[in-house]
C-alpha angles and dihedrals in degrees: 000000000000123000091251092050090048092052092048091050092050091048091051091049092051092049090051093052096042097044092091090058098056090097122073109275122222110206119226098195110126115258099023117120102242094201096067118101117251094252088066095043096097091053090047091049092052087058091066095038097054131033113208095175095081115099138173088270092066107125093226092050093047094048094046093046092051093049092044092053087051089060097244111166092209090056091050091052091049092047093052090049088051096054091045092054121109093204108114095226094045091046089053091049089050092051092050090047091051090051091053091048092049091050090051093048092048091054090047091051091054089055102038106020118203092353088074094056125096118234108237114205125182118205117200136170143131119284112281095025091114102254096154094045092048092047090052092050090046092047092051091050093050096045103037102034102026103032096235126149107231130198119193120200110191126187126212124194116250118227111249089210104044102017090230131126132211094220090191100150092094090060089056094049100049095137094049092045089060092050110107089210092059136068124194123196122184120200131184117229091235090204095311117125106258090351089268097152136145090273094058094048094048092043086066090057091050092049089054090050091051090060102256117155099203133027119193119199116199115201128210094249145295108326146084091315090075089068090060093043090051088057091062101037134079092211135023118209118192117203118209130194122220092204100067099077118231096007092172086080092056101046118080117234091231092060092050091049093054094046118100096190132022119202125191106212132205093043095167142087118359092351095061094092092047090048091056091048092049091049091053092049093053094044087056093046093051091058089073095050127084114235113241091222127051092214097051136049115195116247133203117228136177124227143167128197086223090062110063092187092060090051089049090052090054091051091050091051090049091055090048086061091047091054093045097053092040095054094044095051092240091119095062094041092049094050092049090053091047093053090052092051092049091050089062091043089056091048090055092048093048094047091048091049092052092044096051094045095047106119096232093047092046089054096043100043098072091052092050091047090055091048091051091051092049093048096244093125142007128250090246094053091045090052091049090050093053092047091051091049091047093054094036096238 
């Protein structure tokens, strides 16, 4: 088919799909003023998607900010729920609260420097490697023996069929959950890869505002989600199991390259020999990879939750990394870059939310999905049709 014929065919397809929208459309979405003309619909829709009336004087924001600064765990839980909400007013309250927390943390940084910053650690590893058990042992070491306040943000996969989550990490961290120096928050992925959503990122900021010294983010498993987690953490720790055979075949090179510390778990009993072998294999593999930081070369350690000394050694190595990136200036530079990346991630999320909930798109999308299934159009052409309808061109 010639280029001219292709263009004519695409124009005819677009006219066919958009013909039903030639008449004025009256939106049915709750809260939209149905009397406004369509050219003002987007402005009217923004009114119910964002709430610009909330200020720092809002009673809920003031009360939550005061309690959060006092380090109350209940206030932290409520604040995270607020920023995760899709309700326009609650979202606005969460945004104002985050701004107040950031202002407070900026002032604290001017006074105390790096001592005021929370240490953000990402924990990754394939299912069954013992992430939850290791995090509990690590949390107990940091709180009991080192006097640190630790927040743990765990992520559970959401079922694509039922929309539910097991959220079972809390049952595997019973001792840490009873520790007054620790806070554990479980979040479902809600369809997001690795659960790395706006709520998770901003929960880290709230944990810092609540006075926690360390926040540990546990990912679902080895996959693309680790890239997003790496963009919000100071350090990535990859857990490896000695019981899964040649695990080098199952771990992506990219995940190893972004990891700052590799830990072989279950280094006890009959698995001790396999743990040593796994450690040697990864030490050899790391020799062929370029470190992502000039001041730090990733190491491979062995640990067992049954051996508290080995867990303590891992924690000591983690703080060696913290000191190294803090003294070199990499910590501040890395966080600035991360904030820029997450700004654009939020822009994408917001635009997609507005796009999908737009009345015309909500009405058109099912028709286009049926046409794609029946082979009447292509995904690319359907996407172009929706974009044209959205912008009215």
